[in-house]
Structure formats: structure tokens, C-alpha cells
DOFINU-150830 format. One record per residue: residue in one letter; x, z, y of N, C-alpha, C, CB in turn. Coordinates in steps of 0.001 Angstrom, whole numbers, plus 500000, padded with zeros to 6 digits. Atoms other than C-alpha are relative to their C-alpha. Glycine has a CB too. Layout:
% DOFINU-150830
AXZYXZYXZYXZY...
//
This chain:
% DOFINU-150830
M500808499838499044499889500078499848501062500108501380499037501276499645K499266500299498772501595498872503321499644500694501250499894498666500258F500323499581498835501289500297506559500688499622501316500022501157499854G499360500734498270501635499280510309501229499996500677499415500572501140A498847499964498998504798498962512247500041500594500997500307499055500429G500572499258498655504926501376515166499169501043499487499085499035501055R501329498779500037502252503622513713500598500949499506498591499785499085E499669498937500398503180507114513295498927500658498963500278500696501126K500788499454501100501808508710510001499926501327500019500450499648498780K499615498431500210501048512231509581500336499885498390498552501273500417K499680499964501770502427513540506045499051500582499185501277500837499564L501082499415500885500596514258503121500683500675498638498899498757499575G499496499537501509501196516033499628499118499704498896500206501522499891L500682500090501031499968514592496488500393500529499203499760499109499656Y500157499695501284498994516548493386499387499606499231499811500776499832L500807500494501488498004515264490155499922500882498969500644498825499276H499929499168501413496709517691487424499881499292498740498910501006499907I499732500601501903497670516733483694499185500962499592501803500107499005P500627498671500382495480519482482150500036499982498470498435500197500588F499766500037501232496676518286478618501118500988499134500257498760499926C498769499184500379498873520931476596500134499700498369499786501767500388L499904499781501632500106520765472756499259501249499567501588500179499472K500825499015500636498637524387472557500294500959501575500631500688498157K500023498974498904497787527076475257501159501130499742498485500709500053C499333498408500352500146530111475867499096500619500147501130500698500800G501051498836500049499090533176475697499988500719501583500504501242498685Y500392499534498657499324534203479394499796498992500994500945500876500511C500416501114498796498399530611481114498222500433500350500194497970499235D501612499931499647495021530863483102500120498543501157499364501939500939F499927501595499464495873527156484364498622499303499184501762499076499435Y500767500794500417493224524858483708500775499150499136499338499434500970S499313501131501058494313522966480242499415499891498805501428500256499614V500758500432501201492737521382477090500947499525498909498998498867500355G499419500544501367494082520131473897500358498327500183498746500248498670Y499593501164499767495595516530474102499088498983499140501447499969499737E500400500876500666493467513735472987500063498274500558498784500540499755K499553501333499352494508509910473414498735499431500635500660498907498894K501216500517499259490851508923474336499700500694501204498810500055499187R500412499485498987490077511229476185501271500341501377499290501188499368C498803499959498762493377511424478110500028498563500914501723500184499207R500542501034499093492769507504479187498937500033500964499670499137499343E500950499466499115489486508619480272500134500597501474499539500865499333Y499728498975498547490745510954482681500880499270500709500720501609499801L499169500356499173493436509102483818499395498772500728501239499817499356A501217500833499316490678506047484788499499500785501274498649499806498901A500624499536498931489051508797486562500348500445500909499426500570499859M498860499695498927492102509997488297499964498596501044501732500216499119E499817500861499007492466506523489647498787499378500842500697499054499434R500916500301499484489119506073490600500043500989501320498927500011499059Q499800499125498825489380509198492718500780499976501294500370500893499566M499031500194498874492555508050494419499284498944500781501542499550499540A500737501395499129490860504649495357498643500551501010499214498655498607Y500999499712499347487931506689496954500497500817501201499054500611499162Y498972499209499046490443508555499130500974498850500577500964501267499092R499058500884499430492410505446500058499616500022501369500029498606499399D500069500393498700490953504780503511500106501401500915498633499135500213A499147498993499579491080508349504275501190500567500275499865500420499673A498644499256499977494427509075503572500681498641500623500691500674498306S498905501011499743495417505462505200500664500380501009499612498676500233T499151499553498582496940507257508388500852500618499435499363500904501195Y498961498773500225498855509477506143501164499179499148499245501503499004L498795500090500545502584509075504753500188500957498954500941500107500937V499834499172501396502672510657501177501523500253499901499429499105498550D498739499957500141505786512067501240500667501154499075500427500027501252T499738499179501492505687514622497991498863499740499434500265501681499963V501094500369500816504117513921495000500305501089498575500039498148499679Y499657499371500686503688516501492447498782499774498893500356501188500610L500909500182501560502554516180488470500385501427499162500663498331498852G500100498443500562501665519616487429498615500260499241500090501152501332G500772499893501377499438520892484579499757501464499475500835499229498859G499685501205500944498956521123481809501449499839499950499344498614500480T498574500637500398501731519286480474500197498673500143500343500191498666P499971501396499593502358516200482496500952499208499100500422499877501479S499175500873500606505300515353480398499352499685498094501677500821500206L501000500445501120502700514933477381499599498247500089498483501010500234L500501501168500097501716511749478814500803498953499550499528499726501039P499008501149500569502838508486477054500708499451501137499238498751499219E498982500571498867505211506447478968499098499002500662501505499226499393R500840500754499404502277503974479385498904500284500645499734499354499369E501045499131499181499825506169480920500966500627501329499257501424498875L499079499668499253502782507383482781500038499204501135501069500026499375A499658501010499174503413504210484433498834499351500726500709499072499261E501022500294499409499785503389485129499684500821501082499122499926499207L500035498651499063499382506519486673501167499852501655500730501516498722F499068500260498837502612505809489223499629498409500645501711500111499391G500722501385499275500759502415489777499026500141500997499253499146499026A501233499651498969497480503962490965500691500758501005498676500926499356V499562499564498936499474506124493205500386499061501006500878500737499723R499575500885499026501357503400494733499085498741500601501140499510499445K500838500873499257498236501022495002499119500607500971499243499269499153N500878499115499223496108503846496918500483500775500770499286500697499380F499442498951498872498451505831499246501078499134500319500497501669499527C499080500459499534501236504876501529501024500724499388499936499953501258L498827498868500616504399506402499481501332499681500942500452499693498046A498680500162499410507541507195501484501169499331499217500421501274500354P499061500589500911510441505259500203501159501390499541500802498551500888D499591498663500018512173509236500278499273501022499144499968500418501263A501269499068500766509027510927498448500662500824499166498837499172499047E499507498965500774509855513820496655499038500119498683500059501337500887I501383500163501471508047513400492939500574500595499131499497498392499209T499630498995501404508241516338490666499097499691498911499809501712500254M500787499984501141507180516524487273500256501314499404500282498854499070E499965499179500912506498519232485033500147500282498672499456500263500136V499399500125501246508078519715481902499998500931499041501086499763500137N499891498653501440507622521540478459500966499442499243498477500305498798P498732500592501303510825521472476346499542499393498603500989501371499410A500457500311501175508618520807473377499433498437500178498945501105499550T500696501424499763507569517447474931500865498712500520498885500218501094G498791500727499213509639514140475770501039499635499264500604500780501028G498992500208500525511687512228473986501315499659500513499695499362499383K499078500372499292515113510714474174500299499317500841500462499829499646N499808500632498957514874508231476482498436500074501482500364498484499222Y501279499597499160511243509801478018500550500346501272499106501261499402F499724499793498557513150511131481345500519498911500422500843501075500355K499284501097499219515029508056482061498904498847500524501189499283498980K500885500584499492512076506314481967499079500468500985499521499650499202A500594499349498544510443508590484344500633499688500923499935501396500196A499342500143498933512941508415486490500084498795500555501031500408499851K500630501372499619512558504644486742498837499925500793499653499294498886L501324500290499438508867505198487670499924500444501392498908500645499212G499834499585498642510301507283490555499784501431500069499094499285500924V499925498339500210510361510872489490501480500298500369499635500586498262N498759499420499352513238512421491180500471501553499988499859499677501337R499771499008499937512784515955490404499315500347498768499775500515501144F500746499530501256512090517606486783500146501707500147500788499301498426S500462498580499933510490521342486794499913500747498340498381499951500806V500216499867501559511302522690483192499763501554499647501391499407499129G500605498923500532509309525402481681501130500703498967498613499518499299L499652499336501309511766527683479651499338501501499895501661500094499873Q500539498383499948510431531338480740500394501005499462498944500218499634S499070499154500203512835533047478788501179499231499106499360501241499371A499205500850501078515904532275476615500422500662499201501034499263500337V500327499033501095515258535187474282499183499314499089499306501268500461P501169500366500681513559533703471236499034500975499896500267499578498799E500862498645500225511630537078470444498944499886500962500825501454500244E500681499759498880510237536866473822499110498675500513501030500476501009L500508501524499975509192532879473783498680500178499001501310498723499329A500553499799501041507370533821470426498580501014500674501148500644498885A500958499407499401505536536509472292498874499733500533500343500384500591I501115500466499154503921534569474843499634498818499185500369499664501589G500863501164500902502962531689472310500483498543500630498056500189500207R499450501537499640505368529043473642500242499448498882501299499834500848V499812500861501004505958526188471618501210499421499790499219499140500085H498488500645500285509617525092471993500626501495499917500800498796501436S498652499018500406512571526766471126501439499855501210500645499345498179V498843500040498768515672527553473496500654498674499361501270501595500169T499104501280500669517576524677471216499058498673500591500058500050497905D500958500860499176514338522476472563500246499754501381498751500534499983F499548500153498848515242523386475769501433499380500256499874501143500480E498644500939499500518778522356475760499938498464499505501522500670499304R499842501102500551517931519377473910499365498811501489499095500084498364T500922500882498390515335518387477078501180500150500916498227501017500946M499137500109499282517883519379479393501427498816499892500221501230499961A499000500651499885520502516910477944499303498730499854501084500355499138Y500894501081499337517959514179478341499797500005501074498924499864499666I499792500011498719517376514887481331501171499278501064500016501129500073A498571499732499281521037514912482399500122498430499845501381501181499166R499733501671499864520903511156481264499376499466500541500005499205499092S501098500790498833517982510346483387500635499489501235498811501050500615G499442500218498798520369510567486113499472500889501376499805498577500161V500817498770499005517857513192488165501235500797499997498402500982499302E499384498931499727519691515698489494499826501268500644500643499663500370E501079499081499533517184517587491128499388500636498834498921499279500824V500804499362501072516065519841488302500114501987500158500783499291498332G500442498825499721514428523369488348499515500566498464498867499886501176V500552498861501512513709526143485228499408501084500820501505500844498742D501008499088499861511136528470485177500207501538499242498788499258499476L499852499160500589511682532052483932498821501230500739501503500152499949I500845499138499543509101535000483703500447501617499819498756499645499335Y499897498486500213509617538853484073498841500483499556500353500769501170G501182499155500315507451541413482424499643499726499106499032500079500669L500275500763501437507305539764479037499741501175498999501413498989499421P500019498822500674506059542034476100501130499768499138498694500341499309G499052500123500465509115543470474589501047499427500643499770499602499146Q498482500297498921511537542520477668500525501279500266499728499234501691T499329498848499159514107544614478812500784499828501201500848500663499233L499060500636498710516172544495481870500949499479499508500595500903501065E498870500674500473519104543725479937499736498743499116500784500950499278S500239501302500545517180540798478071499752499496501184498940499777498933F500272500775498810515971539765481409501141499521500473499348500685501011E498532500072499634519659539746482401500785499142499000500634501446500047R499587500633500732520384537670479725499457498275500093499757500782498919S500475501532500132518030535026480225500421499408501765497881499906499510L499379500163498452519156535278484231501376499296499925500251501556500795A498495500430500415522813534740483112500095498347499191500606501335498775Y500188501186500861521618531738480790500000498880501212498494500065498977V500228501554499215520244529578483474500527499942501249498481499555500256T498958500652498633522468530264486622501099499153499341500924501362501036A498901501041500521525033528753484138500041498635499877500263500214498922L500522501732499982522945525744484017500561499259501350498046499834500073P499669500801498912523802522471486173498085499793500643501054498319499336V501106500405499211520367523095488256500074500412501371498819500464499459T500310499417498359518942523319492049499350500959500511499433499284500704H501196499253499562516100525507491638499664500814498776498761499046500489I500288498981501265515175528530489507498611500466500588501280501449499710S501559499143499325511394530207489775500254501352499280498085499200499418V500008498661500298510956533707488987498756500623500060500823500640500767Y501887499362499532507275534990488191500108501214499398498316499073499217G500232498780500516506119538090487364498617499889498858499771501013501323L500790499931500771503892538068484067498831500793500933500578500566498740T501217498927499350500152538826485463499186499476498479498997499507502073L501066500327501060497513539383482576498656499673500589499806501187499027E501111500357499361494592537098483396499110500230499064499959498736500534E501140499734501308491041537938481549499915498912499717498525500618500146G499934500799500666490549535751479447500691499040499201499664499829500338T498887500741500543493757534692478259500133500878498499501486500036501131P499903498855501018494977535936474528500647501271500349500693499560498874L499231498724499993497563538220475846499268500844501072501627499785500347W500981498685499189494509539941478110499721500851498565498092499336500963E500730498881500382492674540534475165500917500626498811498452499588499563R499181499573501019495785541698472884500191501159501312501377498876499217R499181498718498993496778544002476237499907501628499791499404499894501533E499806498590500802495949547396474514501082499957499085498754500422499145S499109499705501026498456546628471781501406499653500372499602499320498795L498768500479499549501469545029474115500797501026500395499888499098501000E499045499180499552504304546748474848500732499555500823500656500439499213L499786500352498545505013545790478490500713500944500649498802499813500741P499155499252499177507824546847480735499069500995501376501106498762500620D500777499379499217506374549562482875500327499334501710500305501637499704E499955500738498880506163548829486721501297500118500637498974500347500851E498519500042499700509437550353487511501003499264499796500432500725499669C499061501003500591511241548460485160499807498275500741499612500025498207E500537501713499584509266545061486443500633500036501531497816499640500028R499458500062498690510332546149490026501633499633499928499708501432500727E498699499953500481514027546546488889500152498441499634500208501105498737M499977501465500295513637543210487181500038498648501172498759499876499214Y500219501020499085512515541237490173501065500153500851498711500015500673L498966500101499086515139542811492696501305499897499269499980501134500930R498776500066500726518008542333489879499813498483500027500154500842498483A500089501635499899516823538372489739500254499810501290498594499255499612V499366500809498078517216538101493907501408500458499860499152500920502001E498257499264500558520866539886493241500736498949499417500001501339498615R499212500897500917521656537618490671500304498960500186499630499805499060L500131501751499540520614534356492028500700499975501256498272499303500298R499362500116498480522041535160495347501749499879499622499549501689501140E498541499918500178525397536089493819500492498462499188500363501516499008A499663501445500922525060532315491599500227499134501232498566499284498831G500599501073498796524247530554495349498752499394500023500745498850500104F501222500609499899520665530320494980499029500881501337499304500074498363L500751499483498872518746530930498138498616500741499716499750498860500888Q501485499457500553515497533010497986499166499137501249499724502126500022D500873500528499235512968530315499559498811500717500170499774498870499612E501751499812499881509611531889498616500294501147499260498686498753499264I499933498773500858508767535350496653500667499568498572498442500654499791S499869499828501108509202533928493393501107498305499727498355500322499279N499156501546499830511719530341494344500844500451500461499563498734500829F498402499805499320515133530156494580500574498814500129501081500860499147S498964501589500302517429526752495251501256500383500814499223498178500783K498710500425499291520630525653496191499717499658501133500747498973499463E500270500179498956521142525391499745499806498281500568500937500800500538G500737501552500095518992521981500642499518499373498977500733499046500332H500639500598501506517495521780497359498868500658499717500925500194498659G501051499466500291514363523388497845498764499018499979499898501031500833S501040500629500055510923522191497023498871499375501457499467500899499145R500566500047498955509467520228499648498709500022499994500364499172500554H501603499993500428505930519915497892499547501304500242499660499637498412N500500498846500003505852523558497505499882500577501695500922500839498993L500098499703498994506448523880501137499030499494500796500903499919500337K501519500470499131503189522121502403499079501118499405499233498136499574Y500749498679500556501705525238500616499979500890500768500465500613498897W499538498586499231503442527861502322499776499439501460501839500614499681N499769500152498829503722526034505610498315499547500839501277498896499999C501351500599499690499450525194505646499939498534500416499386500769501085D499905501349499375500579521471506110498839499600498762501800499095500089E501419500740500676497611518830504290500854499513498546499169498305501173Y499941500349501486497813518151500455498534499707499771500620501236498971L501403500477500749495183516316498257500282500008498750499401498579500322G499575499837501098494801517161494953498858499329498955500330501444499884V500891500858501004493428514776492215499906500448498543500536498568499937G500404499539501529491978515819488772499212501197500186501314500360498960A501023499060499902489683518197487446501229501617500463498916500005498170A499460498541499150490788521854489028501189499944500797500370501198499023A498708500304498788493039520197491725499481500626501100500376498294500474A500688499241498830492923522149495090500331498862501078500682501704500392S499923500675498749493052520386498188500124500655501365498963499291500052F500279499650498412493553521266502120500318498626500708501087501350500679F499956501178499486492722518083503777498687499705500719500330499079498995G501073499912498953490782517450506617499088500519500528499595499543500031G500883498634500159489978520682507737499536500329499311499230500286500483R500732499254501222488622521417504336500712500527498922499106499172499355R499572499266501514489504523715501385498944499410498658499720502004500169F500762500237501049488034522298498392501151499742498508498994498639500484T499042500142501249488908522563494816498778499387498977500842501712499401F500735500686500658487352520219491771499673501142498716500711498567499700A500327498852500809485588522447488943500940499908498843498489500038499555R498668500409500882487861522946486120498941499875498247501683501740500098N500458501264501141485972520397483586500279498911499990498873499682499855I499987501203500377486960517606482395498746498829499857500527500226498974A501070500909500311483843515905481249499224499834501289499099500518498819R500332500488498528482265516666484637500689499170500905499894500937500704Y499549500677499479484895515300486283500252498467499951500605500533500018I500077501356500123485040512071484474498788499346500214500395499680498885E501664500625499550481052511668484792499941499887501417498601501064499578A500493499915498264481207512274488716500937498482499979500749501810501387M499209501088499463484138509620488979499613498740499640501280500109499673N500185501008500253482505507223487220498623499550500113500507499886499035G501114500200499670479447507437489007498523500932499743500016498931499548G501175499449500276477062510006487613500141501006500738499655500252498710E500578498811499447476154513461488598501163500458500755499419501057498946V499064499385498845478070515152491449500056501388499780499488499756501512R500301498810500028476496518044491551500645501086499257498981499948499748G499008499131500573478889521082490584501200499557499686499608500514498981L498762500468499989481749519007490668501109500946500780499885498666500571L498959499637499109483438520944493087499728501681500054499876499123501554S500186498595500139484046524864492873500390500598501332500822500588498815E499596499937498646485131525146496318499703499146501150501107499993499957N500105501242498434484253523511499442499795500300501715498536499049499796I500211498982498312484872525398503070500470499304500580500655501487500452L499117500023498309485592524399506534500605501074500761499106499611501109C499185499134499559488323525929507488500009500266501685501241499551499461P500267499730498644487610527583511059501442500708500079498522500923500391R498717499237499726490536528842513148500663501071499755500090500144500794A499553498544500049490455532571512677500132499889497869498372501440500983E499708499709500873490616531950508787501162499182499468499031500108499454C498564500863500091493191529306508769501391500632500353499920498799500985M499280499678499850495115531625510763500445501251499091499888499926501017G499847498790500998494816534538508047500689499228498812498428500811499522D498879500570501108496233531863505566501087499490500048499705499218499372Y498628500337499324498946531037507768500840501211499636499919499776501714V499397498200500013499903534876507827500689499866498517498413501610500024M499904499532501709499531535249503804500929499046499784498543499869498839L499284500977500399501257532070503071501403499875500294499451499064500362R498884499805499243504163532150505647500799501250499443499587500150501452L499390498997500354504774535671504340500811499912498731499149500901499980R499167500102501118505817534494501123501703499461499781499213499228499323L498960500795499978508691532476502225500926501407501093499565498136500703R499028499268499616512077534082503203500111500084501507501118499542499404A500250499779498866511895533278506609498765500531501107500316499183500127G501206499557499358508304534672507707499449498947500505500137500970500975V501073500980498828505970533861510400501034499972500963498300500767500754P499257500276498609507859532020513315498816500370501124500581498197500153L501333499884498921506404534028516262499283499033500886500300500825500933A500380501202499078506682531186518398498769498792499417501508499179500245E500796501175500615505061528528515970498242500649499975500749499600498158F501251499572500236502217531161515214499379499744501321499919501432499494Q501040499594498481501317531473519177499981498408500074500847501119501793R500073500949499422501664527614519521498706499461499322501214499288500003R501104500510500648499032526998516358498789500598500329500156500056498708Y501302499355499831496477529641517236499807500639501414499833501076498919R499916499535498604497407530354521036499524501583500287499095499006500843Q500417498726499722497367534154520297501823500851499632498366500470498797D498983499677500136500308536426520080500013501106498776500427500309501237F500400499307501302501032537822516540500088501314500213500807499666498804L499977498278500095502310541109517675499211500563500507500980500711500470E500848499509499612499686541644519769498755500263498747499773499235501123L500986499778501239497143541346516314500666500890499224499622498717499117F500191499409501250499197542690513855501487500686500313499695498915498533G498699499486499804502365544546515448500351500994499673500338500042500935E500158498392500098501312548287515067500588499748498144497839500845500420K499996499925501443501088547607511213501706499241499586498425499019499329A498351500788500466504272544973511301501212500744500088500442498736500958K498974499179499897506342547702512558499739501105499148500250500362501303K499950498667501236505297550503510061500953499490498695498132500386499249Y499078500991501197506680547813507417501357500170500350499708498211500007V498167499848499379510120547515509360500403501442499853500288499610501939G499695498378500235510422551365509471500081500077498517498738501133500607H499743499339501387509829551801505640500856499141499432498770500234499061G498774500901501076512647548827504775499107498785499525500667501044498308L500170501150500933510075546334503529499685498718500858498801500296498923A499894500960499070510286544011506619500995500077501362498718499867500352V499320499888498829512236542777509443499363499222501033501328499641499840L500703500684499023511214541606512812501527500051501184498273500940500503D498752500158499351513949540211514740499778499189501441501003499217498978G500973500889498549511877538666518132499901498639499667500825499959501724A500297501555500662511807535126516301499007500274498844501522499150499301H500663499956501424510327535917512940499702501773499796501250499235498624F500043498846501296508812538600510653499780499346498721498742501143500120A499354500555501740509778538503507145499714501406499484502114499410499728L499941499206500683509395540788504596501603499720499228498699499992499278T498858499515500648512543542278502626499926499458498380500027501675500168P500074499863501546512914541910498694499506500647499556500772500154499374E500931498545500590511633545324498276498413499669500627500748501890500852G501444499971499377508484544021500734499448498845499129499883499709501806M500211501171500805508330540511498595499365500824498798501431499040499658Y500504499781501103507859542261495659498549501305500244501368500422499043L501379499516499796504922544683497225499022498963500935500133501470500720S500492501425499198503592541199499152498752500412500082500135498408499258N501481499879500365500028541442497647499393501315501116499846500448498098Y500347498675499316499423545189499190500573499753501490500742501417499189I499523499630498841501420544881502105498937498513501126502091499982499866I500604500570498984499746541305503315498269500200500107500439498581499875A501540499822499817495975542208502490500016501374501152499089500395498245D499992499327499108496784545202504627500278499738501413500544500661499631L499470500689498766498269543249507390498823499393500619501126498899499707L501253500945500001495056541074507488499072500690500221499668499252498866T501340499395499772492448543691507619500414500637501368499412501124498746L500106499900498758491979544042511103499214501077500624499623498944500347
//
């Protein structure tokens, strides 16, 4: 899709939700279903129709980030992956230097798969390791082994893509501070540019939730120590903390994730995909059948699980909540420019309280949380926004 010379376009992130998985992980609350070839092709055809629907509305935008999440995007057969990228390029203005990220489960993708994905435009892979300890992988129902992970990383290296991230989880059943540090040491020795470290959350309805009474989980103090140890070890290994759970080598942060944290616009395609576009926040229902039917011209009632206009006050709250996830925090001058209000007049009393407790810093230009504050961010942000 071409765009006119001399016309300055707004930037847009594009999220593509691929909900198919080999098996549901014990902790996962993201929307996913088992892979079926026929269903997959129907779903991808529906995604293309949704892209075509937004073609005109997005014509004034330049898509500079694309993120394939899931589910397991690396389950897509090469033919379907090529068709998906063809639909993106057909319906959107894709920047020549767009960041294009693909999530990877180490149990998927063959010897030449990642090389072919790179030829289609993928220039960033995000690989879900979760733990380098086999017993911990088994405890959360992961379908891959550490050997699978190492083989996948070797295949990715052959693709020529150098922007590679790895995910870890702390607070796993049976995990100790020592075993978590082994996983940290393992991933920091890898040739990767990005590491995510997430705390395990037991989501209602997941297999781990059902077994929660019998699980041997680290206590709260141990989880806190794991998080702070991760911040320390990753900093020593040259990974800057971009956000509460995301660390990267300098200049290698996720441009797509920054769109979420900066309250920039993004468009989600697929069942369960969320968007912030045209002044509205909307999310498609977690239902593939309903999504496919609607995109084929059928019943649209119930297609959206969320659809709200974002008034200034609500956007302001979102901005504070999301920016405080970042190491840089809330830039005071930018807050004033966006909302025509003084951050310290609104939040100064509580902000200074957290500075006094060593949970935040206020340097005249930014209000930001410290690592200790980031671990308690849910509580701090909720308190701060209760005016």
C-alpha cells in the first residue's frame, strides 16, 4: 500500500493475535485454542477481512511496528505466515524500517522456519523459555525442554536476525532463589538483546489455579528477592530496565511495547485483540467462532468485549499508570503538554510520600518508581490515582 509523497503520517502499531497452541500452559490466561489446520485458515481469512475493513481508516497512518502474539505464532505453517504478511502489506502502509516481532515457543519451528520468517520481514524474535530448570518447566506444563530451546536458538541464529528476546518467569512452583538465579545466569550468557522477567500470577480458571492449594510456591518475601535479584543481575550483565518486567541492551528495547506504555495508538487484529485507535479503546471477544462469523458478514452483536470512548480524564489515568511501568516514569513537562494540568498539583502529596519511603524518585523532570517501587507498583499506582 503506497502513501503520498510529502504527507506526514501518524505512527501506528499493529498487533496480530494468533490464538493457536500445541497445548495450554498451566498458568496461561491469554486466549488460545488447539491448532486445527482448517480452523486456522478460516481464522487467517477473517483476519485479512478485518485488515481490509480498517484499510481506509488507517490510510493516514504509517505502521512502524508489527507484533505477532498469541497463542503461538510460530505454529503457523510457512504458507499461512506468508499470506498473513501479504495481507498486512496489502492493507497498511508499512514503514521500511518497521520493527516486526514474532513470539516463539521452542517446541515449534523447524530448521529453516525462522530463516523463511526473516525473509518475510520478521526482524525480532521473542522466545518463551520461562525457566532453564527442567522440573520447573514440567511444573507449569510447558511442552518444550531446555534442549528444544537451545535448538530453536541455533535455528534463529541461522536466520540472521540479531534482535532476540527471551522470557523468564519467577515465583514458579518448586522454584527457589538459587534455581531462579541459575535461569538468570543461563539467559544472560546467551547472545540476546532483550530479557523479560514476569512474576507468576495464578489466574482463575487456569490449571494452576485449580491446583493452587497443593502447589509449593515461593513466599512473598522470596518473590520480592527474586525480582530485585533479577534487576541487579541483569544490570550487571548490561541489560537496562526499560519497564517493570522488561530489560534490554542499550538501543534494543521493544518499540512496539513502548506504544502501549506511552499511550500511543495501536490496532489489534484477531479474536481477543485489543486496540487504542481513533480515541477509543476496544477489544474483540475471546471467541474464534464469533470473530470468524462477524468478519464473514454475519452477526456482530457480542463481537466486542470492550468498546469505550476515552475522555481526557480517563486517558490521563491510563497515561500515569502505564508510564509508571517505565524506568523513566512520568515526564512532567509532557504530562503538562498532554493534559494541561500540573502533575505535582494533582499527585504531588502522594508522590512525595513514596519518594520518602525510597519507592520513587522525583528529579524535577520526572516522577519514577525505584526497583522496590516497581515490585509494589500495583498498590502504588492504585493509591496514586485515587484522588
